[in-house]
A tleap script that builds the chain and sets N, CA, C and O, in Angstrom:
source leaprc.protein.ff14SB
mol = sequence {
  NMET THR PRO PRO PHE PRO GLY LEU ARG TRP
  LEU TYR ALA ALA GLY ALA VAL TYR LEU ALA
  VAL LEU ALA TYR ILE SER ALA GLN HIE GLN
  ALA TYR GLY HIE ALA ALA ALA LEU CYS CYS
  THR ALA ALA LEU LEU LEU THR ALA ALA ARG
  ARG GLU THR LEU ALA ALA ARG GLN ALA ARG
  ALA ALA ALA VAL ARG ALA GLU ARG ALA ALA
  ARG ALA GLN ALA LEU ALA ASP GLU GLN GLN
  PHE ALA GLY GLU TYR ALA ARG GLY TRP LEU
  ALA LEU HIE THR SER CYS CYS LEU THR ALA
  TRP ASP THR GLY GLY THR ASP HIE ASP PRO
  ARG HIE CYS THR ARG LYS ASP THR SER CALA
}
set mol.1.N position { 1.243 14.852 20.935 }
set mol.1.CA position { -0.879 15.657 20.520 }
set mol.1.C position { -1.651 14.443 19.431 }
set mol.1.O position { -1.259 13.849 18.427 }
set mol.2.N position { -2.788 14.446 20.129 }
set mol.2.CA position { -3.993 13.276 19.902 }
set mol.2.C position { -4.374 13.981 18.059 }
set mol.2.O position { -4.837 15.114 17.935 }
set mol.3.N position { -4.129 13.240 17.041 }
set mol.3.CA position { -4.816 13.686 15.717 }
set mol.3.C position { -6.154 14.121 16.070 }
set mol.3.O position { -6.917 13.560 16.857 }
set mol.4.N position { -6.366 15.229 15.373 }
set mol.4.CA position { -8.202 15.573 15.432 }
set mol.4.C position { -8.948 14.749 15.246 }
set mol.4.O position { -8.400 13.764 14.749 }
set mol.5.N position { -9.925 14.646 15.392 }
set mol.5.CA position { -11.495 14.027 14.736 }
set mol.5.C position { -11.641 14.379 13.661 }
set mol.5.O position { -11.748 15.604 13.725 }
set mol.6.N position { -11.741 13.964 12.358 }
set mol.6.CA position { -11.842 14.766 11.234 }
set mol.6.C position { -13.426 15.367 11.053 }
set mol.6.O position { -13.816 16.411 10.530 }
set mol.7.N position { -14.010 14.492 11.572 }
set mol.7.CA position { -15.730 14.806 11.316 }
set mol.7.C position { -16.328 15.501 12.400 }
set mol.7.O position { -17.512 15.836 12.345 }
set mol.8.N position { -15.357 15.828 13.722 }
set mol.8.CA position { -15.691 16.890 14.798 }
set mol.8.C position { -16.378 18.008 14.110 }
set mol.8.O position { -17.599 18.163 14.114 }
set mol.9.N position { -15.149 19.110 13.264 }
set mol.9.CA position { -15.526 20.216 12.885 }
set mol.9.C position { -16.689 20.391 12.186 }
set mol.9.O position { -17.204 21.509 12.157 }
set mol.10.N position { -17.272 19.291 11.513 }
set mol.10.CA position { -18.229 19.451 10.721 }
set mol.10.C position { -19.910 18.736 11.799 }
set mol.10.O position { -21.040 18.764 11.312 }
set mol.11.N position { -19.642 18.259 13.036 }
set mol.11.CA position { -20.372 18.115 13.484 }
set mol.11.C position { -20.660 19.075 14.729 }
set mol.11.O position { -21.580 18.986 15.543 }
set mol.12.N position { -19.661 19.987 14.663 }
set mol.12.CA position { -19.791 21.233 15.290 }
set mol.12.C position { -20.677 22.397 14.556 }
set mol.12.O position { -21.396 23.207 15.142 }
set mol.13.N position { -20.414 22.278 12.777 }
set mol.13.CA position { -20.861 23.286 12.614 }
set mol.13.C position { -22.399 22.775 12.010 }
set mol.13.O position { -23.037 23.710 11.525 }
set mol.14.N position { -23.010 21.582 11.971 }
set mol.14.CA position { -24.439 21.047 11.806 }
set mol.14.C position { -24.844 21.394 13.239 }
set mol.14.O position { -25.707 22.268 13.323 }
set mol.15.N position { -24.378 20.865 14.403 }
set mol.15.CA position { -25.031 22.002 15.266 }
set mol.15.C position { -25.355 23.472 15.600 }
set mol.15.O position { -26.325 24.021 16.123 }
set mol.16.N position { -23.922 23.997 14.990 }
set mol.16.CA position { -24.422 25.474 15.143 }
set mol.16.C position { -25.490 26.041 14.154 }
set mol.16.O position { -25.967 27.145 14.415 }
set mol.17.N position { -25.897 25.377 13.048 }
set mol.17.CA position { -27.021 25.485 12.279 }
set mol.17.C position { -28.152 25.255 12.745 }
set mol.17.O position { -29.051 26.092 12.830 }
set mol.18.N position { -28.256 23.376 13.305 }
set mol.18.CA position { -29.662 23.629 14.066 }
set mol.18.C position { -30.031 24.437 15.240 }
set mol.18.O position { -31.227 24.648 15.438 }
set mol.19.N position { -29.120 24.927 16.062 }
set mol.19.CA position { -29.060 26.252 17.165 }
set mol.19.C position { -29.612 27.247 16.099 }
set mol.19.O position { -30.729 27.583 16.492 }
set mol.20.N position { -29.362 27.766 15.108 }
set mol.20.CA position { -29.331 28.727 14.657 }
set mol.20.C position { -30.883 29.075 14.422 }
set mol.20.O position { -31.439 30.160 14.589 }
set mol.21.N position { -31.560 27.559 13.885 }
set mol.21.CA position { -32.570 27.449 13.192 }
set mol.21.C position { -33.715 27.274 14.370 }
set mol.21.O position { -34.915 27.427 14.141 }
set mol.22.N position { -33.198 26.949 15.600 }
set mol.22.CA position { -33.974 27.063 17.225 }
set mol.22.C position { -34.459 28.558 17.189 }
set mol.22.O position { -35.624 28.949 17.261 }
set mol.23.N position { -33.208 29.380 17.049 }
set mol.23.CA position { -32.858 30.804 17.638 }
set mol.23.C position { -34.405 31.285 16.632 }
set mol.23.O position { -35.547 31.652 16.911 }
set mol.24.N position { -33.681 31.041 15.472 }
set mol.24.CA position { -34.813 31.830 14.321 }
set mol.24.C position { -36.536 31.565 14.814 }
set mol.24.O position { -37.287 32.540 14.831 }
set mol.25.N position { -36.989 30.354 15.150 }
set mol.25.CA position { -37.997 29.536 15.263 }
set mol.25.C position { -38.900 30.388 17.052 }
set mol.25.O position { -40.086 30.538 17.343 }
set mol.26.N position { -37.438 30.779 17.914 }
set mol.26.CA position { -37.888 31.278 18.923 }
set mol.26.C position { -38.271 32.860 19.091 }
set mol.26.O position { -38.851 33.438 20.011 }
set mol.27.N position { -37.708 33.363 17.808 }
set mol.27.CA position { -37.558 34.779 17.806 }
set mol.27.C position { -38.985 35.027 17.201 }
set mol.27.O position { -39.683 35.957 17.606 }
set mol.28.N position { -39.435 34.075 16.115 }
set mol.28.CA position { -40.709 34.286 15.485 }
set mol.28.C position { -41.800 33.692 16.605 }
set mol.28.O position { -42.950 33.566 16.183 }
set mol.29.N position { -41.503 33.252 18.227 }
set mol.29.CA position { -42.406 32.956 18.800 }
set mol.29.C position { -42.327 33.985 20.325 }
set mol.29.O position { -42.788 33.677 21.424 }
set mol.30.N position { -41.553 35.333 19.932 }
set mol.30.CA position { -41.358 36.127 20.707 }
set mol.30.C position { -40.731 35.703 21.794 }
set mol.30.O position { -40.928 36.212 22.898 }
set mol.31.N position { -39.858 34.659 21.570 }
set mol.31.CA position { -38.901 34.308 23.019 }
set mol.31.C position { -37.546 34.980 22.899 }
set mol.31.O position { -36.560 34.252 22.781 }
set mol.32.N position { -37.397 36.326 22.917 }
set mol.32.CA position { -36.125 36.454 22.341 }
set mol.32.C position { -34.796 36.657 23.008 }
set mol.32.O position { -33.743 37.065 22.518 }
set mol.33.N position { -35.197 36.117 24.779 }
set mol.33.CA position { -34.130 35.879 25.573 }
set mol.33.C position { -33.144 34.396 25.129 }
set mol.33.O position { -31.916 34.316 25.121 }
set mol.34.N position { -34.317 33.147 24.727 }
set mol.34.CA position { -33.880 32.039 24.292 }
set mol.34.C position { -33.275 32.009 22.707 }
set mol.34.O position { -32.251 31.476 22.280 }
set mol.35.N position { -34.117 32.645 22.143 }
set mol.35.CA position { -33.120 33.067 20.915 }
set mol.35.C position { -32.109 33.850 21.047 }
set mol.35.O position { -31.245 33.429 20.279 }
set mol.36.N position { -31.659 34.958 21.719 }
set mol.36.CA position { -30.116 35.018 22.063 }
set mol.36.C position { -29.140 33.987 22.531 }
set mol.36.O position { -27.969 33.933 22.156 }
set mol.37.N position { -29.726 33.154 23.402 }
set mol.37.CA position { -29.121 32.225 24.235 }
set mol.37.C position { -28.711 30.988 23.194 }
set mol.37.O position { -27.686 30.327 23.354 }
set mol.38.N position { -29.567 30.788 22.204 }
set mol.38.CA position { -29.573 29.822 21.379 }
set mol.38.C position { -28.662 30.407 20.233 }
set mol.38.O position { -28.322 29.545 19.423 }
set mol.39.N position { -28.086 31.955 19.926 }
set mol.39.CA position { -27.660 32.670 19.188 }
set mol.39.C position { -25.757 32.217 19.564 }
set mol.39.O position { -24.813 31.819 18.881 }
set mol.40.N position { -25.968 32.555 20.968 }
set mol.40.CA position { -24.741 32.393 21.703 }
set mol.40.C position { -23.856 31.549 21.048 }
set mol.40.O position { -22.920 31.789 20.285 }
set mol.41.N position { -24.415 30.306 21.576 }
set mol.41.CA position { -24.109 28.897 21.821 }
set mol.41.C position { -24.109 28.452 20.429 }
set mol.41.O position { -23.472 27.419 20.225 }
set mol.42.N position { -24.865 29.176 19.104 }
set mol.42.CA position { -24.497 28.299 18.033 }
set mol.42.C position { -22.877 29.184 17.696 }
set mol.42.O position { -21.911 28.597 17.208 }
set mol.43.N position { -22.873 30.345 17.994 }
set mol.43.CA position { -21.390 31.095 18.007 }
set mol.43.C position { -20.166 30.246 18.779 }
set mol.43.O position { -19.010 30.149 18.368 }
set mol.44.N position { -20.661 29.714 19.883 }
set mol.44.CA position { -19.685 28.743 20.814 }
set mol.44.C position { -19.031 27.804 19.428 }
set mol.44.O position { -17.940 27.714 18.865 }
set mol.45.N position { -20.429 27.182 19.273 }
set mol.45.CA position { -20.311 25.846 18.043 }
set mol.45.C position { -19.304 25.972 16.860 }
set mol.45.O position { -18.532 25.072 16.527 }
set mol.46.N position { -19.413 27.345 16.190 }
set mol.46.CA position { -18.938 28.030 14.860 }
set mol.46.C position { -17.353 28.439 15.338 }
set mol.46.O position { -16.290 28.340 14.726 }
set mol.47.N position { -17.620 28.865 16.492 }
set mol.47.CA position { -15.785 29.064 17.378 }
set mol.47.C position { -14.942 27.321 17.426 }
set mol.47.O position { -13.964 26.845 16.851 }
set mol.48.N position { -15.418 27.071 17.902 }
set mol.48.CA position { -15.309 25.533 18.372 }
set mol.48.C position { -14.563 24.729 16.826 }
set mol.48.O position { -13.430 24.305 16.600 }
set mol.49.N position { -15.792 24.791 16.011 }
set mol.49.CA position { -15.073 24.398 14.521 }
set mol.49.C position { -14.436 24.674 13.917 }
set mol.49.O position { -13.952 23.947 13.049 }
set mol.50.N position { -14.049 26.291 14.184 }
set mol.50.CA position { -12.560 26.718 13.833 }
set mol.50.C position { -11.550 26.502 14.512 }
set mol.50.O position { -10.534 26.482 13.817 }
set mol.51.N position { -11.333 26.279 15.892 }
set mol.51.CA position { -10.547 25.844 16.115 }
set mol.51.C position { -10.407 24.182 15.719 }
set mol.51.O position { -9.287 23.934 15.274 }
set mol.52.N position { -11.110 23.262 15.774 }
set mol.52.CA position { -10.832 22.216 15.239 }
set mol.52.C position { -10.224 22.043 13.851 }
set mol.52.O position { -9.367 21.188 13.629 }
set mol.53.N position { -10.879 23.212 12.553 }
set mol.53.CA position { -10.101 23.126 11.468 }
set mol.53.C position { -7.990 23.940 11.602 }
set mol.53.O position { -6.964 23.676 10.974 }
set mol.54.N position { -8.208 24.606 12.380 }
set mol.54.CA position { -6.727 25.077 12.990 }
set mol.54.C position { -6.272 24.306 13.763 }
set mol.54.O position { -5.093 24.639 13.879 }
set mol.55.N position { -6.541 23.122 14.634 }
set mol.55.CA position { -5.693 22.071 15.339 }
set mol.55.C position { -5.321 21.451 13.881 }
set mol.55.O position { -4.103 21.346 13.733 }
set mol.56.N position { -6.308 20.901 12.469 }
set mol.56.CA position { -6.070 20.028 11.891 }
set mol.56.C position { -4.994 20.577 11.009 }
set mol.56.O position { -4.198 19.773 10.522 }
set mol.57.N position { -4.887 21.731 10.771 }
set mol.57.CA position { -4.279 22.310 9.637 }
set mol.57.C position { -2.344 22.072 10.478 }
set mol.57.O position { -1.413 21.396 10.039 }
set mol.58.N position { -2.400 22.844 11.603 }
set mol.58.CA position { -1.693 22.386 12.420 }
set mol.58.C position { -0.851 21.062 12.281 }
set mol.58.O position { 0.255 20.879 11.773 }
set mol.59.N position { -1.814 20.114 12.954 }
set mol.59.CA position { -1.315 18.701 12.924 }
set mol.59.C position { -0.593 18.397 11.007 }
set mol.59.O position { 0.440 17.875 10.587 }
set mol.60.N position { -1.518 18.897 10.486 }
set mol.60.CA position { -1.137 18.165 8.853 }
set mol.60.C position { -0.078 19.031 8.717 }
set mol.60.O position { 0.542 18.735 7.695 }
set mol.61.N position { 0.530 20.212 9.440 }
set mol.61.CA position { 1.670 20.955 8.995 }
set mol.61.C position { 2.770 19.820 9.487 }
set mol.61.O position { 3.589 19.262 8.757 }
set mol.62.N position { 2.608 19.644 10.727 }
set mol.62.CA position { 3.763 19.101 11.847 }
set mol.62.C position { 4.247 17.675 10.937 }
set mol.62.O position { 5.366 17.216 11.166 }
set mol.63.N position { 3.329 16.988 9.877 }
set mol.63.CA position { 3.411 15.957 9.624 }
set mol.63.C position { 4.335 16.125 8.579 }
set mol.63.O position { 5.380 15.488 8.449 }
set mol.64.N position { 3.844 17.140 7.729 }
set mol.64.CA position { 4.809 17.347 6.710 }
set mol.64.C position { 6.125 17.867 6.954 }
set mol.64.O position { 6.820 17.804 5.940 }
set mol.65.N position { 6.735 18.386 8.005 }
set mol.65.CA position { 7.557 19.110 8.343 }
set mol.65.C position { 8.642 17.614 8.696 }
set mol.65.O position { 9.825 17.522 8.369 }
set mol.66.N position { 8.142 16.968 9.152 }
set mol.66.CA position { 8.331 15.492 10.008 }
set mol.66.C position { 9.084 14.970 8.920 }
set mol.66.O position { 10.258 14.599 8.906 }
set mol.67.N position { 7.970 15.001 7.721 }
set mol.67.CA position { 8.441 14.035 6.592 }
set mol.67.C position { 9.181 14.661 5.693 }
set mol.67.O position { 9.750 14.003 4.821 }
set mol.68.N position { 9.294 16.009 5.753 }
set mol.68.CA position { 10.394 16.264 4.532 }
set mol.68.C position { 11.951 16.130 5.789 }
set mol.68.O position { 13.053 16.022 5.250 }
set mol.69.N position { 11.899 16.148 7.222 }
set mol.69.CA position { 13.318 15.984 7.870 }
set mol.69.C position { 13.892 14.774 7.770 }
set mol.69.O position { 15.110 14.600 7.773 }
set mol.70.N position { 12.883 13.717 7.660 }
set mol.70.CA position { 12.974 12.133 7.520 }
set mol.70.C position { 13.624 12.001 6.050 }
set mol.70.O position { 14.715 11.495 5.783 }
set mol.71.N position { 12.824 12.496 5.285 }
set mol.71.CA position { 13.609 12.616 3.833 }
set mol.71.C position { 14.878 12.799 3.649 }
set mol.71.O position { 15.686 11.987 3.200 }
set mol.72.N position { 15.189 14.642 4.249 }
set mol.72.CA position { 16.236 15.067 4.039 }
set mol.72.C position { 17.562 14.328 4.427 }
set mol.72.O position { 18.708 14.353 3.979 }
set mol.73.N position { 16.676 13.382 5.867 }
set mol.73.CA position { 18.386 12.872 6.763 }
set mol.73.C position { 18.427 11.055 5.860 }
set mol.73.O position { 19.483 10.426 5.791 }
set mol.74.N position { 17.414 10.640 5.416 }
set mol.74.CA position { 17.465 9.598 4.232 }
set mol.74.C position { 18.641 9.796 3.265 }
set mol.74.O position { 19.718 9.208 3.163 }
set mol.75.N position { 17.931 11.101 2.399 }
set mol.75.CA position { 18.880 11.693 1.332 }
set mol.75.C position { 20.606 11.724 1.722 }
set mol.75.O position { 21.441 11.275 0.937 }
set mol.76.N position { 20.903 12.224 2.830 }
set mol.76.CA position { 22.427 12.486 3.305 }
set mol.76.C position { 22.755 11.561 4.063 }
set mol.76.O position { 23.961 11.553 4.311 }
set mol.77.N position { 22.095 10.678 4.591 }
set mol.77.CA position { 22.886 9.084 4.457 }
set mol.77.C position { 22.611 8.527 3.078 }
set mol.77.O position { 23.715 7.994 2.971 }
set mol.78.N position { 22.177 8.310 2.251 }
set mol.78.CA position { 22.102 8.011 0.944 }
set mol.78.C position { 23.665 8.377 0.377 }
set mol.78.O position { 24.579 7.692 -0.081 }
set mol.79.N position { 23.513 9.574 0.607 }
set mol.79.CA position { 24.895 10.345 -0.255 }
set mol.79.C position { 25.883 10.035 0.253 }
set mol.79.O position { 26.857 9.559 -0.330 }
set mol.80.N position { 25.777 10.272 1.501 }
set mol.80.CA position { 27.241 9.391 2.107 }
set mol.80.C position { 27.847 8.094 1.895 }
set mol.80.O position { 29.061 7.905 1.983 }
set mol.81.N position { 26.957 7.159 1.601 }
set mol.81.CA position { 26.821 5.599 1.193 }
set mol.81.C position { 27.274 5.552 -0.465 }
set mol.81.O position { 28.120 4.719 -0.789 }
set mol.82.N position { 26.797 6.301 -1.321 }
set mol.82.CA position { 27.384 6.917 -2.193 }
set mol.82.C position { 28.417 7.349 -2.769 }
set mol.82.O position { 28.835 7.118 -3.904 }
set mol.83.N position { 28.999 8.265 -1.602 }
set mol.83.CA position { 30.495 8.558 -1.963 }
set mol.83.C position { 31.452 7.483 -1.329 }
set mol.83.O position { 32.440 7.078 -1.941 }
set mol.84.N position { 31.077 7.000 0.042 }
set mol.84.CA position { 32.219 5.794 0.169 }
set mol.84.C position { 32.114 4.821 -0.991 }
set mol.84.O position { 33.110 4.140 -1.237 }
set mol.85.N position { 31.029 4.678 -1.729 }
set mol.85.CA position { 30.845 3.635 -2.493 }
set mol.85.C position { 32.055 3.845 -3.837 }
set mol.85.O position { 32.851 3.062 -4.355 }
set mol.86.N position { 31.761 5.145 -4.048 }
set mol.86.CA position { 32.531 5.348 -5.302 }
set mol.86.C position { 34.076 5.465 -4.857 }
set mol.86.O position { 35.113 5.244 -5.482 }
set mol.87.N position { 33.823 5.914 -3.487 }
set mol.87.CA position { 35.388 6.243 -3.220 }
set mol.87.C position { 36.217 4.417 -3.170 }
set mol.87.O position { 37.297 4.126 -3.683 }
set mol.88.N position { 35.483 3.672 -2.561 }
set mol.88.CA position { 35.856 1.850 -2.677 }
set mol.88.C position { 36.043 1.489 -4.177 }
set mol.88.O position { 37.064 0.852 -4.436 }
set mol.89.N position { 35.322 1.760 -5.065 }
set mol.89.CA position { 35.193 1.592 -6.493 }
set mol.89.C position { 36.537 2.152 -6.976 }
set mol.89.O position { 37.181 1.514 -7.809 }
set mol.90.N position { 36.968 3.267 -6.511 }
set mol.90.CA position { 38.392 4.583 -7.080 }
set mol.90.C position { 39.445 3.417 -6.411 }
set mol.90.O position { 40.210 2.686 -7.039 }
set mol.91.N position { 39.329 3.451 -5.578 }
set mol.91.CA position { 40.605 2.417 -4.735 }
set mol.91.C position { 40.723 0.941 -5.640 }
set mol.91.O position { 41.841 0.766 -6.125 }
set mol.92.N position { 39.716 -0.121 -5.917 }
set mol.92.CA position { 39.770 -0.953 -6.703 }
set mol.92.C position { 40.248 -0.641 -8.327 }
set mol.92.O position { 41.090 -1.294 -8.945 }
set mol.93.N position { 39.456 0.567 -8.854 }
set mol.93.CA position { 40.570 0.551 -10.497 }
set mol.93.C position { 41.750 1.134 -10.372 }
set mol.93.O position { 42.508 1.160 -11.342 }
set mol.94.N position { 42.167 1.795 -8.959 }
set mol.94.CA position { 43.808 2.415 -9.177 }
set mol.94.C position { 44.973 1.485 -8.875 }
set mol.94.O position { 46.188 1.570 -9.052 }
set mol.95.N position { 43.915 0.280 -8.192 }
set mol.95.CA position { 44.814 -0.413 -7.540 }
set mol.95.C position { 46.183 -1.161 -8.768 }
set mol.95.O position { 46.057 -0.926 -9.969 }
set mol.96.N position { 47.383 -2.016 -8.262 }
set mol.96.CA position { 47.753 -2.694 -9.874 }
set mol.96.C position { 47.071 -3.847 -9.731 }
set mol.96.O position { 46.776 -4.371 -10.806 }
set mol.97.N position { 46.648 -4.538 -8.552 }
set mol.97.CA position { 46.011 -5.888 -8.446 }
set mol.97.C position { 45.160 -6.065 -7.934 }
set mol.97.O position { 44.965 -5.165 -7.118 }
set mol.98.N position { 43.922 -7.307 -7.921 }
set mol.98.CA position { 43.170 -7.238 -6.564 }
set mol.98.C position { 43.724 -7.449 -5.405 }
set mol.98.O position { 43.397 -7.049 -4.288 }
set mol.99.N position { 44.835 -8.296 -5.848 }
set mol.99.CA position { 45.237 -8.648 -4.548 }
set mol.99.C position { 45.721 -7.723 -3.311 }
set mol.99.O position { 45.465 -7.728 -2.107 }
set mol.100.N position { 46.659 -6.805 -4.273 }
set mol.100.CA position { 46.920 -5.136 -3.890 }
set mol.100.C position { 45.606 -4.605 -2.886 }
set mol.100.O position { 45.442 -4.450 -1.676 }
set mol.101.N position { 45.051 -4.483 -3.724 }
set mol.101.CA position { 43.862 -3.680 -3.217 }
set mol.101.C position { 43.382 -4.605 -2.134 }
set mol.101.O position { 43.130 -3.936 -1.132 }
set mol.102.N position { 43.186 -5.737 -1.972 }
set mol.102.CA position { 42.588 -6.308 -1.029 }
set mol.102.C position { 43.306 -6.583 0.405 }
set mol.102.O position { 42.679 -6.901 1.416 }
set mol.103.N position { 44.810 -6.402 0.335 }
set mol.103.CA position { 45.744 -5.939 1.292 }
set mol.103.C position { 46.049 -5.117 1.911 }
set mol.103.O position { 46.551 -5.124 3.035 }
set mol.104.N position { 45.664 -3.938 0.957 }
set mol.104.CA position { 46.402 -2.500 1.457 }
set mol.104.C position { 47.479 -1.904 0.549 }
set mol.104.O position { 48.014 -0.823 0.792 }
set mol.105.N position { 47.807 -2.768 -0.654 }
set mol.105.CA position { 49.057 -2.887 -0.679 }
set mol.105.C position { 50.325 -3.523 -0.572 }
set mol.105.O position { 51.347 -3.249 -1.202 }
set mol.106.N position { 50.110 -4.626 0.511 }
set mol.106.CA position { 51.395 -5.407 1.188 }
set mol.106.C position { 51.408 -6.600 0.337 }
set mol.106.O position { 52.601 -6.843 0.159 }
set mol.107.N position { 50.899 -7.225 -0.107 }
set mol.107.CA position { 50.893 -8.479 -1.116 }
set mol.107.C position { 50.815 -8.096 -2.324 }
set mol.107.O position { 50.479 -6.916 -2.429 }
set mol.108.N position { 51.037 -8.768 -3.506 }
set mol.108.CA position { 51.120 -8.328 -5.081 }
set mol.108.C position { 50.535 -9.940 -5.538 }
set mol.108.O position { 50.771 -10.945 -4.867 }
set mol.109.N position { 49.783 -9.928 -6.738 }
set mol.109.CA position { 49.673 -10.889 -7.370 }
set mol.109.C position { 51.074 -11.346 -8.279 }
set mol.109.O position { 51.663 -10.361 -8.726 }
set mol.110.N position { 51.513 -12.271 -8.520 }
set mol.110.CA position { 52.894 -12.045 -9.440 }
set mol.110.C position { 52.570 -12.233 -10.783 }
set mol.110.O position { 53.159 -11.751 -11.751 }
set mol.111.N position { 51.621 -12.945 -10.778 }
set mol.111.CA position { 50.691 -13.390 -12.441 }
set mol.111.C position { 49.973 -12.079 -12.891 }
set mol.111.O position { 50.005 -11.768 -14.082 }
set mol.112.N position { 49.337 -11.312 -11.988 }
set mol.112.CA position { 48.407 -10.554 -13.227 }
set mol.112.C position { 49.201 -8.708 -12.520 }
set mol.112.O position { 48.701 -7.646 -12.890 }
set mol.113.N position { 50.329 -8.757 -11.607 }
set mol.113.CA position { 50.212 -7.497 -11.117 }
set mol.113.C position { 51.026 -6.621 -12.222 }
set mol.113.O position { 51.883 -7.169 -12.916 }
set mol.114.N position { 50.794 -5.571 -12.324 }
set mol.114.CA position { 51.798 -4.633 -12.937 }
set mol.114.C position { 52.235 -3.479 -12.208 }
set mol.114.O position { 52.831 -2.581 -12.802 }
set mol.115.N position { 51.986 -3.409 -10.917 }
set mol.115.CA position { 52.716 -2.851 -10.125 }
set mol.115.C position { 52.436 -1.054 -10.331 }
set mol.115.O position { 53.303 -0.180 -10.327 }
set mol.116.N position { 51.145 -0.908 -10.479 }
set mol.116.CA position { 51.287 0.622 -11.226 }
set mol.116.C position { 51.204 1.885 -10.153 }
set mol.116.O position { 51.436 3.094 -10.145 }
set mol.117.N position { 50.620 0.619 -9.050 }
set mol.117.CA position { 50.593 1.818 -7.433 }
set mol.117.C position { 52.272 2.002 -6.721 }
set mol.117.O position { 53.318 1.518 -7.154 }
set mol.118.N position { 52.097 2.725 -5.707 }
set mol.118.CA position { 54.027 2.924 -5.498 }
set mol.118.C position { 53.808 2.525 -3.429 }
set mol.118.O position { 54.501 2.732 -2.433 }
set mol.119.N position { 52.728 2.017 -3.651 }
set mol.119.CA position { 52.238 1.058 -2.136 }
set mol.119.C position { 52.953 0.396 -1.755 }
set mol.119.O position { 53.050 0.370 -0.528 }
set mol.120.N position { 53.585 -0.240 -2.325 }
set mol.120.CA position { 54.943 -1.429 -2.037 }
set mol.120.C position { 55.841 -1.322 -2.618 }
set mol.120.O position { 56.779 -2.103 -2.454 }
savepdb mol mol.pdb
quit
């Protein structure tokens, strides 16, 4: 959907006001047929202005919904990363030594290892 031109509804409204003025002048000069046609045309322009306003609101609402969905997805990804990050730090702090954490518990550092875990 193409975004609506923001000034179009104001152009429609200005055109409708101009046609209403012309209809008034036509009615003053007893040209009632022309005045009626100008009033109908002004009403059509006002209807078009209303349609443009509604289209702008719908486009704005769709943009807000898309932004909220993108933010929700980004937040979910961020929370998933934070959970994995926290699990990594927990595994590091619960291991007996850095070598055991790095090798998954198969090797231990004899200088610093307290062998708190039972993986090896």
